[in-house]
N, C-alpha and C positions, 0 to 999 in steps of 0.2 A: 447827755448825749446819747442818741440812739444806739443800741448794741451794734447795729450794721456799721456806723461810722468807727466804734471802738474796735471792732474786728478788723476793719481796714487798717486802722492805726497801728494794731499790733502786728499784722503781717508785714508791715514795713519798719525796719528798726529805727528808732528816733536817734538822731544824732545829738545828744545833750551830754553835758557834764554829769548828769546824774543818771545815765542809762548807757555808758559805755561798757562793752564787754570787760570782764576782768579775767586774768589768767592765773594759773597756778604759780607760785612762788618759786622760781628756779633755785634760789639759794637754799631754801628749805629742802626741796627735793635732792639737791646735790648733797646737802649735809648727811641726809638719811642714807643715801648711797654710800658715802664714804664710810659711815659707821658699820654699814653691812660689810663692806670689804675688810675693814679692820678685824671684825669678829671672826672671820674665816681664814686669816693668815696662817700658812703652815711653814715650819722650819725648812731651811735649804738642806742641800745633801751634805754641805761641810758642817752643819750645826752637830753638836754632841747630842745624842739621843738620850732622853731620860730613862733612868733605870726602871726595869720592868716592875710593876707592882701586882701582887697576887690578888685574886678576886676577893679574899678575905681582908687585905689591907686597902683595897680601893676606896678612897674617900667618896662620899656622897656627891653626885652632880646637882647642882643647882642652877636650872636654866635661868637665864635673863628673863626678867618679867617684861612681856612685849608692851609696847606702847599702845595703850587702849585708845579706842576712838573718842572715848568721854573726855579724855585729858588731853587732847591734841591742842597745841598752842598755848598762848598765855593770855587770853581774852579774859577781861572781868567777868564775862558772861559764865565762865566755868566757876566763879566764886558766888553766883546769884544765890540769894537767900529769899525765901517766902516772905512777901511783905516789902521788898525793895520797891520804892515807889517814887515817881517824879510828877509833878502836877504843873499846869501852865495855865494862866488866863489866855484866852484866844478871842479874837474879834475878825470879823471880815464883812465887807460891804461892797456893793457894786452900784452904779449908777450910768445908765445908758445917756450919752450925751447927744447923740444924733438919731438918725433913722434906725429902727429897730428891726431885726429879723424876726419874722413870725414865729410865735412860741417863747420869745425871750421875755423874762421879767425884767421889767425896766428899771426897778430899784428893789434892793434886797439886802439884809443885814442880819448877822446872827453873832451872838456873844456867848461866853461863858467859860467854863473851866474843863480842861481835858486832863484826864489822869490815866497813867500807864502804871500798873502794878503787877509784880511778879506773884501769880497765885499757886504755882507749883513748880518744882524742880525735880526731874527725873533725868540726869545727865544721859545723853548729851542734849537732851531737850529742856528748855526753860519756857514753862507757859505763863503768857502775859495777858492780862485782862485790860482792856481799852474802854473807857467810857466817858461821856460828855454829860455835863450837867449845867444848869443855869447858875448865875451867882449865889442863889440860895442854896444850893446843893440838890435841887430837885432835877429828874431827868430832862434832858433838853427837849423842847417841844419840836424841833425840826425832826421830820420823819426820818431822815437819813442817820440822825445822832441821837436818837430816842432810846437805844438799847446797849447794853455792854456787849463787847465783840471780844472773841478770844483769838489769840494767835500764838501757835508753838513757834519757838525760836531755837534754831540750833545753836548750840554753844561752842562746839569745837569748830576748828579750823579745816575746811575743805578747799578753799580757794582764797586768793589774796582779795581783800576788801578794804578800800580805804574811801573816805570822804574827799572828793576833789573841790577845793574852794576856789572860786574866781574872783578876781576884782582887786581892790586896793587894800593892803593889809596894814593893820595897826595894833599896838599892843595897849592893854589898859587894865586897871585894877577896879573892882566894883564889889558892892555887897548886895547880896541877893539870896534868897532862901535860907536866910539865917546864918550865912557864912560869908567870909571874904574870897573872892576869885581873882586868879590870874587869868586873863583872857585874851583872845584874839578876835578882832573884827575884820570882816571882809565885806567890802562895800563895791557891789558891781552895778554900775549906772549904765543902763542901755536904752535911756530915754531919747537919746539923739537919734535913735533907729527906731523910734515908736515902741521899744522895749520897756520893761519895768525897771525899777529901781530896787535892787535886792540887798539887804541888809542882814548878815548873819553874824552872831557873836557866840564864840565856843570857848568853853573852860579849857586852860592848857592842860589841866589834870582833871579828866572828868569825875572822878570819884563817883558817888551814887548817881551821877548823870549818865552813867554808861548806857541806860536803857535808850537815850537818844543821842548817842556819840558826843555828849558834852555840850549839848546845846543849852544857851542861856536866854538868847532872844533871837528872833527872826521875824523880819517884816519884808513884804513885797508890796510896792506902790505901782499901780497901774499907771500907764501914760500912752496917748495916742490911741488910734483906731476908734474914736468915739465913746471910749469907756473910760469911767474914773472909779476910784476906789482902792482896795487893797486888803491885805490880811496880815495877822501879827500872832504870834506866840511870845509869852513872857513867862519866865519860870517863877512858881510861886513856892513850891516844896521840893525837897529832895532829900530822902531818908533811906536808912538801911533797914531790913527786916531783922527781926530776932534770930540769933544764931540757933539752929538746931530745930527751927519751925519746919514742920512738914505740912503737906496738904497734897490730895490726889488731883491728877489732872482733870480738867472739865472736858466732857465731850464736845466735839466741834458742832454743837448744834446751831450756833450763831458765830460761824467764823468771819473774821475780817476778810480773809483771803489765804493767807499761808496754810498749807496743809490740805488744799483743795484742788480739785480739777474740774473743769467745765468744757463740754463738748457743743461747738456750734456748727450748723451747716448753713453755708451761703449758697443760694440759688438751688436748683433741684439736683444737682450732681452729688452722688454720694461720696465721691473722691474729694469734694470741697470741704468735708468735714475737718476741723481744726480743734485741737485740745489745748486750753490754756491751763497750765499748770503754775501753782503759785506755792512759793515757800518763804522762809525767813532764815537768815544766819546773822548772828552777831550784830544786831541792830540795822540790818538791811533786810528789805522785801525783795524777794526775787521772782521774776514772772518770765515765762517760757511759753512759746506757742509752736505747736507742731502737730503733724497728723497723730491720731491716736495708736499707740503701739499695738500691734497685733497679738502680742504675747507678753508675759512677764508682768513688772510692775506697772501701776497706772501712771506713774511719773518717774522714768528710770533715773534720771539725773538731772542737775541744773547747771551743767557744764558752760552752757551758751546763754544763760538767762540774764536779762537786763537787771541790774541791782540799783535800787533806789534807798537812800537812807531813811530809816524810820521816820524821824522827825520831818523829812520833806514830805512824805507820805501822808502825814497827820495833816500838815498844812494844806496838802492837795485836796484831802477829803473834806475839810472845812470849807474850802472854796468851792468844791462842787456842790456842797449842801445848799447853797444859795438859789441853785436851779431847781429846788424843791422844796415847797413851802407847805404842801398839802398832799394827801392821799385820798383818791387816786390822782393821778398827775393831769388828767385832762389834756392830752398833749395837742389838741386842735380848739380847746375851749368848749368843746361839746360835751354832753353827758354821755355815758357808756351806752353802746347800742344793744348790750346784752350780757347776760351772765352764763359762765359755762364752767365745766369741769375739764380742764387740760391734761392730757397724759403725756408726760415727759419722762421717758425712760420707764423707770419702775415707780415713778411719782405722779399722784393725782392731786393737782393744784386748783383750788377754786380760782376762778380768774374773770376778769372784764374785758369785753371786747369793744373796741374803739374803732369807727369806720369813717374815713374821710375821703368823699367824693371828689373825683378829679375828672369833671365831665368833658374838659377840653382834649383828653386823652381816652375818654371813655373807661375809666379805671376806678378802683377804690382802694385805697390803701388801708389795710386792716391790720390794726395793732392789738396784742393781747398781753395785758399786764396781769401779775398776781393780785388777786383782789386785796390781800394783805400782805405787804412785803415782808412780815414777821410770822407768818403763819407756819405752823408746825409742819406743813407738807413741804416746805422749802428746807427743813432740815439738812444741815451740810452745804448748802449752796453759799459760795462767796458773796460777800457783802454787795459788791458793786452790781452783780448781776440781778440781784433782788429789785432794784430800781430802774431796770431796764427792760425792754419789751422781751418776752418770752417767745414772741412771734412777731415778725414785721413782714407782712406779704403784701404783694400788689396783684390785685384780681380784677378780672379773671386772666389776665396775661401770664401771670406767674412771676417769679423772682422774688427775693427777699432773703430773710434769714430766719432761723428758728433754734432755740435751745433745744438739743436732743437728750442731753443726760448731765448729771454732775455727781461729785462722790468726795469722799476723804481719802487720802492717801498717807497721811502721817501716823506712824505707829501709835495706837492708843486713842486716836482721835475720832474714832467711829461713834455716831450718835447712838 
């Protein structure tokens, strides 16, 4: 999807079960407030005053230990160990049944194993490495899935986050990843409205599957709109790391998205610049778009961010990889019109320029992509932006979009 379309999509909140705004738990806030009131209660006038104690006799005062942000909540992420790991087999395929849109790949498939592993723990942050391989363990050949990605996940609780399941529910028992599971299946059939059939299976007690909110199996089957195919995740492995194991966090050289910000300008108006901030907390990816702050932190907060369960984001990224089988992408089927070095903020990126003439309107669409989406010049750039145009302009009339800058906001993540 061109970044122009992605920007437009992000500027309009998507009304879906996986992106509803989440709010602070009122009961938690109330409980803290009550505790604060009790700790400051003073005796009434009719109460007997305690006998006076001299300075020499005064017992030492021990202040109550404040609740630290690194231990807030009871999430299993707070007990994460280096080496905690889950792995899933994955597959996705798509086939166009009717007339195709220009630039659409008529038939595509991808398969392999996706692994999520805790690579470092420095509470409140848990650093997770995500990587895709083929069935033999070699790195995936798909350009989007070919390199390991890092995502820092906040382990403590700053807001209420829950997975919202839709569809018909049933309970079952099964054996998977070397153990028995009590599980709940959710079947959401939208095929009557040309929608997909969504099948999700979650462990009642996640255990080591906390990284993906307890997911055991997920599949989506397409129906309608002249398109067939689907995608699937099935658990292969779930294990705990060794107690006491330590490792230093990896810099966000190749981040998936959480921990980064990206500024994009649409049109020629400087007031149209929007910053996309990405974060992660307790198994959810957070994404929020707003004008860049004039002062202070690069991403002040994620109070209004859309939240997507990590496992759904993995499934979506596998599906998106079907749109890219090689690099450069050749958006129009033509060879690059030229090579150049594109200056984006403080970054100088080796790039390829593609030109698509539109003689009926006397214009040319000029798109500029990174020559190599994994180039060191893109260090710190979120994963999705690497595979979209850095600039998409309509010439000579003007209009379009361009990436202005990007960076890392999470503590300790600077490359």
